[in-house]
TORGUTI-968226 format. One line per field, with one value per atom (N, C-alpha, C, O): residue in three letters; x, y, z. Coordinates in nm, 3 decimals. Each point is the difference from the previous one (the first is absolute). Example, Ala and Ser with C-alpha at 12.3 -4.5 7.8 and 13.67 -1.06 7.14 Angstrom:
BEGIN
residu (ALA ALA ALA ALA SER SER SER SER)
x (1.319 -0.089 0.090 0.104 -0.139 0.082 -0.077 0.051)
y (-0.569 0.119 0.120 -0.002 0.107 0.119 0.109 0.111)
z (0.780 0.000 0.000 0.066 -0.138 0.006 0.073 0.017)
//
This chain:
BEGIN
residu (MET MET MET MET LEU LEU LEU LEU LEU LEU LEU LEU LEU LEU LEU LEU PRO PRO PRO PRO ASP ASP ASP ASP ARG ARG ARG ARG PHE PHE PHE PHE GLU GLU GLU GLU ALA ALA ALA ALA PRO PRO PRO PRO ARG ARG ARG ARG LEU LEU LEU LEU LEU LEU LEU LEU VAL VAL VAL VAL ARG ARG ARG ARG PRO PRO PRO PRO VAL VAL VAL VAL GLU GLU GLU GLU GLU GLU GLU GLU ARG ARG ARG ARG ASP ASP ASP ASP LEU LEU LEU LEU PRO PRO PRO PRO ALA ALA ALA ALA LEU LEU LEU LEU LEU LEU LEU LEU ALA ALA ALA ALA VAL VAL VAL VAL ASN ASN ASN ASN GLY GLY GLY GLY ASP ASP ASP ASP ALA ALA ALA ALA GLN GLN GLN GLN THR THR THR THR VAL VAL VAL VAL SER SER SER SER PHE PHE PHE PHE LEU LEU LEU LEU PRO PRO PRO PRO TYR TYR TYR TYR PRO PRO PRO PRO GLN GLN GLN GLN TRP TRP TRP TRP GLY GLY GLY GLY SER SER SER SER LEU LEU LEU LEU ALA ALA ALA ALA ASP ASP ASP ASP GLY GLY GLY GLY GLN GLN GLN GLN ALA ALA ALA ALA TRP TRP TRP TRP LEU LEU LEU LEU GLN GLN GLN GLN ARG ARG ARG ARG MET MET MET MET ARG ARG ARG ARG THR THR THR THR LEU LEU LEU LEU GLU GLU GLU GLU ALA ALA ALA ALA GLY GLY GLY GLY GLY GLY GLY GLY THR THR THR THR ALA ALA ALA ALA ARG ARG ARG ARG GLN GLN GLN GLN TYR TYR TYR TYR VAL VAL VAL VAL ALA ALA ALA ALA ALA ALA ALA ALA LEU LEU LEU LEU ARG ARG ARG ARG ALA ALA ALA ALA SER SER SER SER ASP ASP ASP ASP GLU GLU GLU GLU ALA ALA ALA ALA VAL VAL VAL VAL GLY GLY GLY GLY SER SER SER SER VAL VAL VAL VAL LEU LEU LEU LEU ILE ILE ILE ILE PHE PHE PHE PHE ARG ARG ARG ARG MET MET MET MET GLU GLU GLU GLU ALA ALA ALA ALA ALA ALA ALA ALA SER SER SER SER ALA ALA ALA ALA ARG ARG ARG ARG ALA ALA ALA ALA GLU GLU GLU GLU ILE ILE ILE ILE GLY GLY GLY GLY TYR TYR TYR TYR VAL VAL VAL VAL LEU LEU LEU LEU GLY GLY GLY GLY ARG ARG ARG ARG ALA ALA ALA ALA HIS HIS HIS HIS TRP TRP TRP TRP GLY GLY GLY GLY ARG ARG ARG ARG GLY GLY GLY GLY LEU LEU LEU LEU MET MET MET MET ARG ARG ARG ARG GLU GLU GLU GLU ALA ALA ALA ALA LEU LEU LEU LEU GLN GLN GLN GLN ALA ALA ALA ALA VAL VAL VAL VAL CYS CYS CYS CYS ALA ALA ALA ALA ALA ALA ALA ALA LEU LEU LEU LEU PHE PHE PHE PHE ASP ASP ASP ASP ALA ALA ALA ALA GLY GLY GLY GLY ILE ILE ILE ILE VAL VAL VAL VAL ARG ARG ARG ARG ARG ARG ARG ARG PHE PHE PHE PHE GLU GLU GLU GLU ALA ALA ALA ALA GLU GLU GLU GLU VAL VAL VAL VAL ASP ASP ASP ASP PRO PRO PRO PRO ALA ALA ALA ALA ASN ASN ASN ASN ALA ALA ALA ALA ALA ALA ALA ALA SER SER SER SER GLY GLY GLY GLY ALA ALA ALA ALA LEU LEU LEU LEU LEU LEU LEU LEU GLY GLY GLY GLY SER SER SER SER LEU LEU LEU LEU GLY GLY GLY GLY PHE PHE PHE PHE ILE ILE ILE ILE ARG ARG ARG ARG GLU GLU GLU GLU GLY GLY GLY GLY ARG ARG ARG ARG LEU LEU LEU LEU ARG ARG ARG ARG GLN GLN GLN GLN ARG ARG ARG ARG TRP TRP TRP TRP ALA ALA ALA ALA ALA ALA ALA ALA LYS LYS LYS LYS GLY GLY GLY GLY ARG ARG ARG ARG VAL VAL VAL VAL TYR TYR TYR TYR ASP ASP ASP ASP VAL VAL VAL VAL ASP ASP ASP ASP ALA ALA ALA ALA TRP TRP TRP TRP GLY GLY GLY GLY LEU LEU LEU LEU LEU LEU LEU LEU ALA ALA ALA ALA GLY GLY GLY GLY GLU GLU GLU GLU LEU LEU LEU LEU ILE ILE ILE ILE ARG ARG ARG ARG ARG ARG ARG ARG)
x (-3.290 0.025 0.020 -0.082 0.191 0.026 -0.056 0.016 -0.081 -0.051 0.107 0.033 0.019 0.112 -0.044 -0.093 0.159 -0.029 0.030 0.077 -0.139 0.025 0.129 0.056 -0.007 0.121 0.076 -0.056 0.184 0.090 0.081 0.041 -0.019 0.073 0.136 0.013 0.087 0.137 0.044 -0.066 0.174 0.040 0.009 -0.049 0.113 0.017 -0.082 0.003 -0.077 -0.072 -0.144 -0.037 -0.040 -0.134 0.001 0.034 -0.071 -0.009 -0.149 -0.079 0.043 -0.141 -0.020 0.097 -0.222 -0.024 0.052 -0.009 0.063 0.050 -0.118 -0.109 0.133 -0.100 0.062 0.122 -0.206 0.046 0.092 0.097 -0.126 0.080 0.143 0.086 -0.059 0.134 0.092 0.121 -0.177 0.081 0.118 0.107 -0.118 0.120 0.114 0.116 -0.148 0.103 0.056 0.120 -0.207 0.045 0.081 0.083 -0.107 0.083 0.144 0.093 -0.075 0.136 0.066 0.121 -0.198 0.052 0.030 0.113 -0.216 0.010 0.063 0.025 0.000 0.068 0.151 0.071 -0.023 0.144 0.056 -0.040 0.133 0.055 0.063 -0.016 0.088 0.065 -0.104 0.016 -0.121 -0.103 -0.070 -0.027 -0.002 -0.075 0.089 -0.049 0.179 0.091 -0.025 0.023 -0.071 -0.026 -0.148 -0.037 -0.045 -0.143 -0.034 0.072 -0.180 -0.031 -0.073 -0.040 0.022 -0.067 0.093 0.093 -0.117 0.091 -0.017 -0.102 0.205 0.001 -0.113 -0.022 -0.049 -0.103 0.066 0.099 -0.155 0.052 -0.093 0.039 -0.164 -0.098 -0.116 -0.010 -0.077 -0.121 -0.089 -0.075 0.082 -0.080 0.043 -0.085 0.214 0.046 -0.061 -0.042 0.038 -0.059 -0.149 -0.051 -0.019 -0.143 -0.025 -0.095 0.179 -0.013 0.027 -0.069 0.170 0.030 -0.118 -0.040 -0.017 -0.114 -0.118 -0.069 0.047 -0.109 0.027 -0.092 0.217 0.035 -0.023 -0.050 0.086 -0.020 -0.149 -0.041 -0.038 -0.146 -0.060 -0.091 0.142 -0.048 0.034 -0.084 0.207 0.039 -0.087 -0.046 0.025 -0.082 -0.143 -0.059 0.003 -0.136 -0.011 -0.106 0.215 0.002 0.013 -0.012 0.038 0.007 0.129 0.007 0.097 0.125 0.114 0.113 -0.141 0.106 -0.059 -0.118 0.204 -0.036 0.125 0.104 -0.115 0.113 -0.013 -0.103 0.208 0.007 0.117 0.091 -0.096 0.117 0.050 -0.078 0.206 0.062 0.014 0.080 -0.158 -0.003 0.055 -0.029 0.108 0.052 -0.116 -0.087 0.086 -0.109 -0.007 -0.109 0.225 0.004 -0.062 -0.059 0.073 -0.044 -0.099 -0.061 0.043 -0.080 0.057 -0.070 0.199 0.066 0.037 0.061 -0.099 0.036 0.149 0.049 0.023 0.144 0.034 0.116 -0.218 0.020 -0.133 -0.106 0.113 -0.124 0.022 0.112 -0.223 -0.002 -0.114 -0.113 0.145 -0.099 -0.016 0.097 -0.220 -0.033 -0.072 -0.105 0.158 -0.054 0.014 0.056 -0.107 -0.004 -0.060 0.049 -0.155 -0.065 -0.081 -0.074 0.089 -0.075 -0.065 0.067 -0.197 -0.070 0.003 0.020 -0.039 -0.004 0.129 -0.001 0.113 0.130 0.047 0.105 -0.181 0.035 0.143 0.080 -0.050 0.133 -0.013 -0.102 0.209 0.005 0.146 0.088 -0.065 0.132 0.003 -0.102 0.218 0.013 0.112 0.106 -0.132 0.098 0.005 -0.095 0.203 0.016 0.105 0.087 -0.099 0.101 0.000 -0.105 0.224 0.016 0.086 0.102 -0.143 0.077 0.141 0.023 0.072 0.142 0.033 0.089 -0.159 0.026 -0.027 0.042 -0.111 -0.038 0.070 -0.031 0.124 0.072 0.085 0.045 -0.024 0.092 -0.056 0.074 -0.204 -0.060 -0.095 -0.059 0.045 -0.086 -0.148 -0.083 0.048 -0.142 -0.071 -0.111 0.173 -0.069 -0.009 -0.097 0.194 -0.008 -0.122 -0.075 0.055 -0.117 -0.129 -0.092 0.085 -0.121 -0.030 -0.112 0.212 -0.021 -0.029 -0.083 0.148 -0.026 -0.144 -0.066 0.017 -0.137 -0.101 -0.097 0.121 -0.091 0.000 -0.106 0.224 0.009 -0.060 -0.076 0.110 -0.051 -0.153 -0.065 0.009 -0.146 -0.070 -0.100 0.152 -0.066 0.022 -0.089 0.204 0.022 -0.089 -0.068 0.067 -0.075 -0.150 -0.070 0.020 -0.142 -0.034 -0.117 0.220 -0.023 -0.037 -0.051 0.076 -0.034 0.103 -0.034 0.161 0.110 0.077 0.025 0.012 0.082 0.144 0.094 -0.079 0.132 0.012 -0.089 0.200 0.035 0.117 0.085 -0.084 0.109 0.049 -0.075 0.201 0.057 0.103 0.067 -0.056 0.101 0.092 -0.047 0.177 0.097 0.114 0.052 -0.014 0.117 0.120 0.024 0.052 0.114 0.102 0.073 -0.067 0.093 -0.048 0.077 -0.201 -0.057 0.027 -0.090 0.214 0.041 -0.079 -0.029 -0.005 -0.073 -0.138 -0.045 -0.023 -0.131 0.009 -0.082 0.181 0.021 0.028 -0.052 0.133 0.030 -0.126 -0.021 -0.061 -0.125 -0.088 -0.049 0.028 -0.085 0.057 -0.074 0.205 0.063 -0.019 -0.018 0.020 -0.016 -0.141 -0.022 -0.072 -0.138 -0.027 -0.105 0.202 -0.017 -0.030 -0.013 0.001 -0.019 0.119 0.113 -0.141 0.102 0.018 -0.098 0.222 0.026 -0.016 0.076 -0.176 -0.038 0.060 -0.010 0.070 0.062 0.005 -0.043 0.097 0.013 -0.084 0.007 -0.088 -0.081 0.074 0.009 0.044 0.084 -0.083 -0.105 0.156 -0.064 -0.150 -0.081 0.047 -0.140 -0.068 -0.116 0.188 -0.062 0.069 0.121 -0.201 0.050 -0.060 -0.121 0.207 -0.046 0.115 0.116 -0.151 0.098 0.110 0.116 -0.153 0.093 0.099 0.100 -0.125 0.089 -0.081 -0.112 0.172 -0.057 0.086 0.123 -0.187 0.080 -0.062 -0.120 0.208 -0.039 -0.058 0.020 -0.091 -0.042 0.021 -0.006 0.030 0.003 -0.142 -0.065 0.017 -0.133 0.015 0.078 -0.154 0.002 -0.137 -0.101 0.096 -0.126 0.002 0.105 -0.222 -0.015 -0.129 -0.107 0.119 -0.116 -0.026 0.089 -0.212 -0.040 0.095 0.037 0.003 0.087 0.142 0.078 -0.042 0.138 0.021 0.114 -0.222 0.012 0.076 -0.034 0.138 0.078 -0.067 -0.009 -0.038 -0.075 0.086 0.007 0.056 0.079 -0.007 0.060)
y (-0.537 0.128 -0.025 -0.065 0.116 -0.011 0.123 0.112 -0.133 0.111 0.039 -0.077 0.196 0.046 0.104 0.077 -0.075 0.103 0.140 0.018 0.081 0.139 0.054 0.097 -0.158 0.054 -0.109 -0.102 0.127 -0.088 0.090 0.109 -0.154 0.082 -0.060 -0.119 0.204 -0.035 0.095 0.102 -0.132 0.086 0.149 0.084 -0.050 0.141 0.044 0.117 -0.211 0.029 -0.047 -0.089 0.152 -0.046 -0.025 0.090 -0.209 -0.032 0.007 -0.082 0.183 0.029 0.027 0.025 -0.029 0.027 0.138 0.096 -0.090 0.127 0.094 -0.043 0.170 0.105 0.111 0.013 0.064 0.113 0.092 0.053 -0.033 0.090 -0.050 0.077 -0.205 -0.056 0.032 -0.019 0.067 0.017 0.095 -0.032 0.146 0.083 -0.073 0.012 -0.086 -0.076 -0.112 -0.026 -0.039 -0.107 0.055 -0.072 0.198 0.063 0.010 -0.020 0.051 0.005 -0.138 -0.009 -0.098 -0.136 -0.039 -0.035 0.041 -0.049 0.100 -0.032 0.152 0.101 -0.005 0.079 -0.169 -0.013 -0.111 -0.116 0.151 -0.095 -0.121 -0.112 0.131 -0.112 -0.094 -0.122 0.178 -0.082 -0.090 -0.116 0.167 -0.079 -0.072 -0.057 0.060 -0.058 -0.148 -0.045 -0.030 -0.143 -0.031 -0.116 0.216 -0.022 0.002 0.063 -0.131 -0.010 0.121 -0.002 0.105 0.120 0.120 0.002 0.097 0.115 0.091 0.000 0.076 0.102 0.100 0.041 -0.003 0.102 0.136 0.031 0.050 0.135 0.106 0.116 -0.155 0.098 -0.072 -0.123 0.202 -0.056 -0.065 -0.092 0.140 -0.062 -0.146 -0.085 0.056 -0.139 -0.081 -0.114 0.172 -0.067 -0.024 -0.106 0.202 -0.017 -0.110 -0.077 0.070 -0.106 -0.136 -0.097 0.090 -0.124 -0.040 -0.117 0.213 -0.029 -0.054 -0.091 0.147 -0.050 -0.144 -0.082 0.050 -0.139 -0.094 -0.111 0.156 -0.083 -0.021 -0.110 0.214 -0.012 -0.098 -0.076 0.077 -0.093 -0.144 -0.089 0.066 -0.133 -0.045 -0.115 0.205 -0.033 -0.035 -0.094 0.168 -0.027 -0.137 -0.062 0.014 -0.133 -0.111 -0.118 0.153 -0.098 -0.079 -0.100 0.144 -0.075 0.074 -0.048 0.166 0.077 0.093 0.035 0.004 0.102 0.080 -0.055 0.188 0.091 0.065 0.060 -0.072 0.061 0.098 -0.005 0.094 0.081 -0.043 -0.045 0.059 -0.016 0.140 0.080 -0.049 0.134 -0.003 -0.092 0.192 0.011 0.019 0.084 -0.160 0.012 0.141 0.054 0.004 0.129 0.113 0.091 -0.096 0.112 -0.039 0.087 -0.215 -0.054 0.038 -0.004 0.041 0.031 -0.129 -0.090 0.082 -0.116 0.007 0.099 -0.207 -0.006 -0.110 -0.018 -0.055 -0.107 -0.062 0.049 -0.158 -0.068 -0.151 -0.048 -0.024 -0.145 -0.038 0.044 -0.125 -0.046 -0.150 -0.074 0.030 -0.142 -0.021 0.061 -0.148 -0.013 -0.142 -0.087 0.065 -0.136 -0.097 -0.112 0.157 -0.080 -0.111 0.023 -0.143 -0.115 -0.067 -0.070 0.092 -0.054 -0.152 -0.059 -0.007 -0.146 -0.063 -0.107 0.174 -0.050 0.068 -0.035 0.132 0.075 0.054 -0.012 0.073 0.055 0.144 0.040 0.035 0.138 0.041 -0.056 0.155 0.059 0.129 0.067 -0.034 0.122 0.085 -0.051 0.180 0.096 0.116 0.021 0.054 0.104 0.101 -0.028 0.146 0.104 0.086 0.024 0.021 0.085 0.119 -0.016 0.134 0.121 -0.010 -0.049 0.097 -0.011 0.062 -0.048 0.153 0.065 -0.095 0.027 -0.138 -0.093 -0.135 -0.092 0.079 -0.127 -0.030 0.091 -0.218 -0.044 0.006 -0.017 0.041 0.012 -0.116 -0.003 -0.091 -0.115 0.026 -0.083 0.197 0.034 -0.093 -0.046 0.020 -0.086 -0.143 -0.070 0.027 -0.133 -0.005 -0.098 0.201 0.006 -0.006 -0.074 0.151 0.004 -0.136 -0.049 -0.012 -0.128 -0.111 -0.088 0.091 -0.102 0.012 -0.102 0.224 0.019 -0.050 -0.067 0.100 -0.042 -0.152 -0.062 0.003 -0.145 -0.074 -0.094 0.136 -0.067 0.005 -0.101 0.218 0.014 -0.088 -0.065 0.062 -0.079 -0.149 -0.080 0.040 -0.141 -0.042 -0.103 0.183 -0.036 -0.009 -0.082 0.165 -0.003 -0.111 -0.023 -0.044 -0.105 0.052 -0.075 0.202 0.061 -0.038 -0.025 0.023 -0.032 -0.118 -0.007 -0.085 -0.116 0.021 -0.054 0.134 0.021 0.142 0.049 0.017 0.128 -0.022 -0.086 0.164 -0.003 0.143 0.096 -0.084 0.129 -0.023 -0.102 0.198 -0.003 0.120 0.113 -0.139 0.104 -0.004 -0.107 0.223 0.013 -0.054 0.043 -0.137 -0.057 0.104 -0.024 0.137 0.106 0.074 0.075 -0.095 0.070 -0.082 -0.066 0.072 -0.079 0.036 -0.087 0.213 0.042 -0.065 -0.043 0.036 -0.062 -0.150 -0.056 -0.009 -0.141 -0.026 -0.096 0.182 -0.016 0.021 -0.071 0.168 0.025 -0.124 -0.046 -0.008 -0.118 -0.117 -0.070 0.049 -0.107 0.015 -0.099 0.224 0.024 -0.034 -0.020 0.014 -0.036 -0.149 -0.050 -0.022 -0.143 -0.041 -0.119 0.215 -0.033 -0.085 0.020 -0.114 -0.086 0.038 0.014 0.003 0.026 -0.132 -0.095 0.090 -0.125 -0.017 -0.107 0.210 -0.012 0.133 0.103 -0.109 0.120 -0.018 -0.102 0.204 0.003 0.088 0.122 -0.185 0.071 0.086 -0.041 0.162 0.099 0.012 0.005 -0.001 0.003 0.133 0.003 0.106 0.132 0.081 -0.010 0.091 0.103 0.131 0.021 0.066 0.127 0.100 -0.037 0.161 0.108 -0.023 0.034 -0.092 -0.018 -0.114 -0.005 -0.085 -0.114 -0.126 0.007 -0.119 -0.130 -0.056 0.006 -0.059 -0.048 -0.121 -0.027 -0.045 -0.117 0.046 0.114 -0.204 0.023 -0.127 -0.111 0.130 -0.113 -0.018 0.096 -0.220 -0.033 -0.043 -0.090 0.154 -0.028 -0.050 0.044 -0.137 -0.052 -0.011 -0.023 0.038 -0.008 -0.073 0.037 -0.142 -0.073 0.043 0.049 -0.069 0.050 -0.041 0.084 -0.209 -0.047 0.050 -0.021 0.085 0.047 0.146 0.045 0.029 0.142 0.017 -0.060 0.142 0.032 0.120 0.108 -0.129 0.103 0.051 -0.062 0.173 0.063 0.148 0.070)
z (0.693 0.068 0.149 0.065 -0.012 0.143 0.070 -0.048 0.161 0.079 0.101 0.090 -0.106 0.081 0.102 -0.025 0.140 0.100 -0.052 -0.094 0.157 -0.037 0.058 -0.051 0.158 0.063 0.073 0.042 -0.029 0.073 0.093 -0.039 0.162 0.095 0.031 0.028 -0.036 0.035 0.111 0.022 0.047 0.112 -0.034 0.075 -0.187 -0.035 -0.120 -0.038 -0.021 -0.124 0.004 0.076 -0.160 -0.032 -0.150 -0.078 0.036 -0.142 -0.032 0.046 -0.127 -0.027 -0.148 -0.072 0.025 -0.142 -0.041 0.076 -0.196 -0.053 -0.024 -0.038 0.063 -0.022 -0.084 -0.007 -0.056 -0.083 0.081 -0.055 0.181 0.085 0.020 0.044 -0.075 0.016 -0.118 0.010 -0.120 -0.120 0.015 -0.052 0.121 0.016 0.072 -0.039 0.143 0.071 -0.087 0.001 -0.078 -0.089 -0.117 -0.057 0.019 -0.103 0.049 -0.078 0.207 0.056 -0.006 -0.021 0.039 -0.005 -0.145 -0.034 -0.051 -0.137 -0.096 -0.116 0.163 -0.080 0.014 -0.062 0.145 0.025 -0.089 0.011 -0.099 -0.097 0.067 -0.048 0.157 0.067 0.062 -0.005 0.062 0.063 -0.100 0.029 -0.147 -0.100 -0.100 -0.097 0.120 -0.100 -0.028 -0.112 0.209 -0.021 -0.024 -0.014 0.009 -0.020 -0.149 -0.078 0.038 -0.142 -0.058 -0.116 0.196 -0.052 0.008 0.081 -0.166 -0.003 0.122 0.068 -0.046 0.105 -0.027 -0.114 0.220 -0.015 -0.015 0.067 -0.156 -0.017 0.056 0.015 0.015 0.045 0.069 -0.001 0.062 0.061 -0.106 0.031 -0.154 -0.107 -0.020 -0.027 0.041 -0.008 0.114 -0.019 0.136 0.115 -0.018 0.037 -0.094 -0.025 -0.103 0.013 -0.116 -0.100 0.065 -0.029 0.115 0.073 0.087 0.002 0.070 0.088 -0.081 0.044 -0.161 -0.086 -0.043 -0.002 -0.031 -0.036 0.118 -0.017 0.137 0.119 0.026 0.037 -0.055 0.021 -0.101 0.034 -0.157 -0.102 0.039 -0.013 0.059 0.046 0.117 0.005 0.090 0.117 -0.042 0.054 -0.149 -0.046 -0.065 0.004 -0.063 -0.060 0.103 -0.035 0.161 0.107 0.009 0.071 -0.142 0.002 0.068 0.002 0.053 0.064 0.106 -0.004 0.096 0.100 0.030 0.037 -0.052 0.023 0.137 0.032 0.046 0.133 0.005 -0.082 0.181 0.033 0.137 0.084 -0.064 0.131 0.056 -0.049 0.153 0.057 0.143 0.077 -0.044 0.136 0.097 -0.024 0.131 0.099 0.059 0.021 0.006 0.069 -0.081 0.056 -0.188 -0.084 -0.110 -0.062 0.038 -0.110 -0.137 -0.100 0.097 -0.127 -0.072 0.058 -0.185 -0.082 -0.031 -0.054 0.089 -0.025 -0.100 -0.037 -0.005 -0.096 -0.036 0.039 -0.113 -0.037 -0.005 -0.016 0.031 -0.006 -0.094 0.017 -0.115 -0.096 0.014 -0.004 0.022 -0.002 -0.132 -0.024 -0.062 -0.134 -0.051 0.067 -0.187 -0.058 0.101 0.018 0.046 0.102 -0.065 -0.096 0.149 -0.047 0.120 0.077 -0.060 0.115 0.003 0.106 -0.221 -0.004 0.050 0.060 -0.085 0.045 0.128 0.054 -0.006 0.121 -0.010 0.093 -0.208 -0.022 -0.048 -0.055 0.076 -0.047 -0.014 0.065 -0.150 -0.013 0.080 0.015 0.037 0.078 -0.060 -0.036 0.027 -0.047 0.098 0.076 -0.077 0.100 -0.044 -0.083 0.140 -0.019 0.126 0.061 -0.022 0.117 -0.038 -0.067 0.109 -0.028 0.054 0.111 -0.189 0.035 0.136 0.070 -0.032 0.129 0.117 0.113 -0.140 0.107 -0.010 0.076 -0.169 -0.017 0.124 0.070 -0.046 0.105 0.141 0.096 -0.081 0.133 0.032 0.108 -0.200 0.025 -0.021 0.036 -0.095 -0.016 -0.099 0.027 -0.141 -0.097 0.053 -0.029 0.104 0.061 0.092 -0.002 0.083 0.088 -0.081 0.035 -0.142 -0.081 -0.062 0.010 -0.072 -0.066 0.101 -0.027 0.140 0.103 0.049 0.019 0.002 0.046 -0.104 0.035 -0.162 -0.106 -0.013 0.000 -0.011 -0.018 0.119 -0.018 0.139 0.119 0.005 0.027 -0.052 0.007 -0.102 0.031 -0.153 -0.104 0.017 -0.032 0.083 0.032 0.117 -0.007 0.114 0.120 -0.026 0.061 -0.153 -0.033 -0.100 -0.030 -0.021 -0.098 -0.138 -0.083 0.059 -0.129 -0.106 -0.115 0.157 -0.091 0.058 0.120 -0.206 0.035 -0.045 0.059 -0.166 -0.061 -0.054 -0.069 0.103 -0.060 -0.095 0.023 -0.131 -0.096 -0.023 0.018 -0.056 -0.036 -0.110 -0.002 -0.088 -0.105 0.019 0.011 -0.008 0.032 -0.101 -0.032 -0.018 -0.085 0.078 0.113 -0.170 0.073 0.048 0.097 -0.163 0.041 0.125 0.060 -0.021 0.116 0.127 0.053 -0.007 0.117 0.125 0.081 -0.063 0.120 0.004 0.107 -0.220 -0.003 0.026 0.073 -0.131 0.028 0.147 0.058 0.003 0.143 0.084 0.098 -0.134 0.071 -0.005 0.104 -0.224 -0.013 0.080 0.069 -0.079 0.076 0.150 0.071 -0.021 0.144 0.047 0.120 -0.212 0.033 -0.014 0.040 -0.098 -0.019 -0.143 -0.029 -0.062 -0.141 -0.047 0.043 -0.130 -0.059 -0.146 -0.074 0.032 -0.142 -0.073 0.022 -0.109 -0.065 -0.139 -0.059 0.006 -0.131 -0.072 0.051 -0.170 -0.083 -0.125 -0.068 0.040 -0.121 -0.100 0.016 -0.120 -0.095 -0.094 -0.050 0.029 -0.089 0.029 -0.092 0.218 0.045 -0.032 -0.040 0.058 -0.015 -0.108 -0.023 -0.044 -0.092 0.049 -0.007 0.057 0.054 -0.005 0.011 -0.028 0.000 -0.103 0.022 -0.135 -0.109 0.017 -0.072 0.163 0.017 0.031 0.049 -0.079 0.034 0.113 -0.008 0.113 0.112 0.068 -0.010 0.078 0.078 0.134 0.042 0.023 0.138 0.080 -0.053 0.181 0.092 0.053 0.042 -0.045 0.052 0.146 0.032 0.053 0.144 0.041 -0.054 0.150 0.050 0.151 0.060 0.001 0.145 0.032 -0.047 0.127 0.049 0.144 0.068 -0.023 0.132 0.111 0.082 -0.076 0.107 -0.007 0.093 -0.201 -0.019 0.043 0.011 0.012 0.034 0.131 0.101 -0.105 0.119 0.066 -0.059 0.179 0.075 0.114 0.107 -0.129 0.108 -0.009 0.082)
//
């Protein structure tokens, strides 16, 4: 189990633990078909979907292998996306990172800020030595985001996921502490 900070600060965002009060804002994010098109979970249709998701996240957190955060605008504390650190392995000092950002906020560099803050803090504290991410090869924007942070595309995992009625490949990305691009 990795011991993770409660918050990470970025210039325009605060990355903090998800709370029940964030669910209406996260419904706007996860309720958008285009936003969740590359994610392995279905589009939310209601707050009940968000509550079920939050319960799953709490269960993962209780098991010590994941921590769910929201990316909230500093000015308003409105959740505009989320960051999940999961598949944490303390012995190997590695973790996987997942993320989603509401479509209304795309193209502004917000998720890059959030991920850079999280990765930098965990690398600098010596908590994580390696981050990994799996991305649908069709999700060019996510691949570009990871590349801008210094992640290296390490290969393709064929037929890795079965979700939403389809089986698909993913590109495996990895980032070591010295590779993080900090700008």
